[in-house]
VOKOLDREN-161126 format. One line per field, with one value per residue: x, y, z of N, C-alpha, C in turn; residue number from 1; residue in one letter. Coordinates in steps of 0.001 Angstrom, whole numbers, plus 500000, padded with zeros to 6 digits. Atoms other than C-alpha are relative to their C-alpha. Layout:
N
n.x <- X;...
n.y <- Y;...
n.z <- Z;...
ca.x <- X;...
ca.y <- Y;...
ca.z <- Z;...
c.x <- X;...
c.y <- Y;...
c.z <- Z;...
k <- NUM;...
r <- A;...
//
This chain:
109
n.x <- 500752;499636;499727;501295;500503;499142;500307;501325;499818;499308;500990;500995;499367;499825;501327;500379;499111;500378;501289;499745;499331;501004;500917;499282;499874;501335;500308;499098;500436;501258;499882;499913;501061;499461;500555;500000;498697;499142;500407;499346;500912;500387;499428;500910;499611;500420;500994;501348;500227;500251;501302;501029;499759;499597;498996;499741;500617;501270;500101;499220;500645;500739;501092;501298;500766;499664;500821;499314;500008;499846;498620;499961;500373;501423;500481;500345;499046;498838;500167;498924;500401;500305;498783;498927;500277;500733;500367;501183;500426;499729;498541;499617;498593;499353;500610;500234;500002;501339;500370;500073;501302;500067;501317;500905;500399;501395;500100;500433;501431
n.y <- 500659;499494;501062;500516;500892;501170;500815;500586;500990;501143;500655;500689;501153;500963;500518;500912;501159;500820;500613;501070;501064;500648;500710;501166;500976;500589;500861;501138;500986;500562;501406;500219;500857;501134;500286;501418;500385;500128;501189;501279;500934;501241;501202;501112;500774;499255;500821;499541;500418;501436;500252;499534;500634;498933;500222;498772;500098;500760;501087;501202;500615;501188;499990;500119;498799;498938;499809;499363;498543;499385;499644;498897;498727;499811;500313;498795;499744;499447;498601;499576;499825;501243;500808;499801;500342;498995;500360;500834;499933;501281;500003;498629;499592;500743;499880;501255;499839;499832;501253;501023;500499;500794;500586;498961;499089;499534;499099;498647;499790
n.z <- 499039;498654;498976;499533;501048;500026;498882;500280;501050;499353;499110;500855;500509;498919;499697;501072;499935;498811;500360;500995;499323;499161;500852;500497;498852;499726;501143;499930;498928;500381;500427;501452;500448;500704;501313;500263;500481;498860;499193;500406;500674;499250;500500;499919;498852;498796;499322;500313;501400;500011;499397;500934;501243;500928;501078;500748;501334;499821;500954;499532;498792;500210;498997;500651;499767;500963;501204;501134;500102;498691;499584;499025;500617;499953;498631;499213;498973;500683;500385;500886;501388;500693;500252;498992;498570;499310;498650;499789;498626;499334;499749;499635;500055;501080;501334;500761;501432;500622;500653;498907;499564;498775;499721;499454;501148;500049;501134;499731;500351
ca.x <- 071508;071380;072529;068906;067804;070744;069828;066099;067156;069461;066642;064166;066663;067391;063649;063051;066079;065009;061428;062690;064971;062168;059824;062422;062939;059182;058779;061737;060037;056752;056117;056896;054033;054842;054353;053608;057027;058592;056753;058499;056911;055061;056911;054966;056921;055621;053494;050429;050848;051008;047914;045980;047370;048875;050680;052343;050834;047176;047600;049967;047581;046117;043629;040103;038676;040335;038039;039262;040147;040357;043534;044657;044088;040341;040077;038435;041301;043922;044498;047367;047383;046424;050020;053103;052798;050497;049234;046689;044681;045353;049130;049628;052893;053575;052866;051333;051495;048539;048672;048654;045775;044812;041855;040468;039865;036682;035741;035426;031810
ca.y <- 328332;329677;327805;327473;325965;323585;322379;321903;320032;317757;317120;316254;313872;312185;311830;310202;307920;306821;306178;304139;302101;301439;300404;298058;296443;295883;294457;292145;290588;289848;286097;284906;283366;279860;279092;275643;275585;275943;272906;269530;266877;263978;260759;257546;256057;258745;257075;259271;258591;254898;254978;256865;254814;257946;257527;260327;259079;257997;255833;253517;252722;249279;250273;249106;252367;254418;255719;256616;260261;260795;262576;265235;268063;267395;266672;269071;268759;269913;273611;273661;274170;271589;270503;270164;270013;271818;271851;269268;269545;265860;266488;269735;271522;269243;269298;266447;265851;267055;263732;261883;260060;258670;256759;259978;261515;263572;265196;268928;270122
ca.z <- 593615;597149;600251;601406;598071;598169;601645;600656;597540;599603;602121;599393;597880;601221;601933;598539;598947;602435;601218;598268;600499;602969;600179;598743;602167;602623;599104;599639;602707;600948;600382;596861;594934;593814;590151;588751;587098;590570;592017;592159;589923;591495;591067;590403;593344;595764;598471;597729;593966;594601;596786;594078;591239;589554;586239;584250;581005;581189;578082;580005;582916;583159;585852;584968;586374;583688;580976;577521;577249;581021;582111;584612;582131;582219;585948;588398;590874;588267;587791;585330;581579;578948;578445;580661;584468;586805;590434;591656;594839;595634;595606;597531;596807;593768;590051;587984;584304;582249;580462;583836;585550;588922;590414;591930;588441;588407;585127;585069;584936
c.x <- 500457;500239;498710;499392;500758;499595;498583;500065;500609;498991;498974;500619;500183;498671;499576;500826;499632;498664;500157;500651;499041;498990;500617;500146;498694;499670;500844;499522;498679;500147;499950;498873;500594;499283;500079;501423;500973;499710;500741;498920;499765;500613;498962;500361;499647;498848;498534;499676;499697;498593;498850;500154;500394;501040;500161;499398;498786;499884;500767;499309;499263;498890;498649;499076;500239;499042;500768;499844;500169;501494;499967;499546;498491;499368;499720;501037;501309;499763;501111;499449;499784;501174;501016;499556;499265;499591;498720;499679;500278;501462;500470;501467;500742;499242;499837;499986;498566;499547;499846;498557;500164;498576;498996;499529;498554;499926;499552;498581;499909
c.y <- 500464;498834;499369;499021;498716;499051;499338;498905;498719;499271;499225;498725;498916;499368;498955;498695;499113;499284;498836;498789;499233;499157;498702;498946;499274;499040;498751;498995;499383;498547;499909;499022;498872;499847;498468;499508;499822;498701;498755;499091;498812;498810;498840;499109;500730;499249;500438;499580;498550;499667;500419;499404;500991;499489;501276;500006;499079;498813;498757;499287;498737;499870;499911;501162;501128;499969;500667;501500;500718;500216;501221;501299;500238;499585;501234;500359;500656;501442;500533;500185;498644;499186;500303;499514;501133;499500;499113;500051;498728;499856;501405;500259;499223;500200;498609;500284;500161;498725;498874;499603;499360;499565;501063;500996;500305;501001;501361;500194;500974
c.z <- 501365;500918;500462;498986;499930;501115;499811;498953;500550;500875;499209;499443;501053;500378;498956;500085;501183;499724;499022;500685;500972;499185;499412;501062;500259;498855;500044;501065;499664;499517;498474;499629;499191;498631;499739;499536;501193;500841;499581;499383;500863;499295;500169;501218;501327;500674;499664;498529;499892;500479;499025;498580;498854;498980;499235;498648;500139;499033;500413;501190;499567;501002;499339;500228;499033;498799;498923;500035;501381;500309;500957;499429;500018;501318;500822;501067;499401;499609;499088;498598;499327;499662;501106;501358;500636;501411;500017;501491;500790;500356;500399;499945;498927;498742;499410;498548;499512;499307;501000;500317;501349;500262;500509;498884;500080;498864;500360;499509;498867
k <- 1;2;3;4;5;6;7;8;9;10;11;12;13;14;15;16;17;18;19;20;21;22;23;24;25;26;27;28;29;30;31;32;33;34;35;36;37;38;39;40;41;42;43;44;45;46;47;48;49;50;51;52;53;54;55;56;57;58;59;60;61;62;63;64;65;66;67;68;69;70;71;72;73;74;75;76;77;78;79;80;81;82;83;84;85;86;87;88;89;90;91;92;93;94;95;96;97;98;99;100;101;102;103;104;105;106;107;108;109
r <- M;S;K;E;E;S;I;E;S;R;R;R;F;L;K;I;A;A;G;T;A;A;A;A;A;V;I;G;T;L;P;R;V;A;R;A;A;D;L;P;H;V;S;E;S;D;P;T;A;K;A;L;G;Y;V;E;D;A;S;T;T;K;D;P;K;H;K;A;G;A;N;C;A;N;C;Q;F;Y;S;G;G;P;T;G;F;G;P;C;Q;L;F;P;G;K;A;V;S;A;K;G;W;C;V;S;H;A;A;K;A
//
């Protein structure tokens, strides 16, 4: 390998290394997408939850507005899975139980 080839090879390596470092720095500053598992769960003692009559288990509610079979999993405001916890538009930044229920329940169309 000649001296000129060695210098070109080193330059190419340094360019690639600098590009990779710059790309890693940019990617590291991108906002992280929140997942439902990362969201704190809504507590029944939360002021918004109290105002909406939220319960973690729909079968335990004594609210006369509750209809049999209605729960967060089949509500239009809920965007989580059929089990566990997921995001709800009525509780921004928090997750509700799929088995839960509140007075604002609106069946999915």
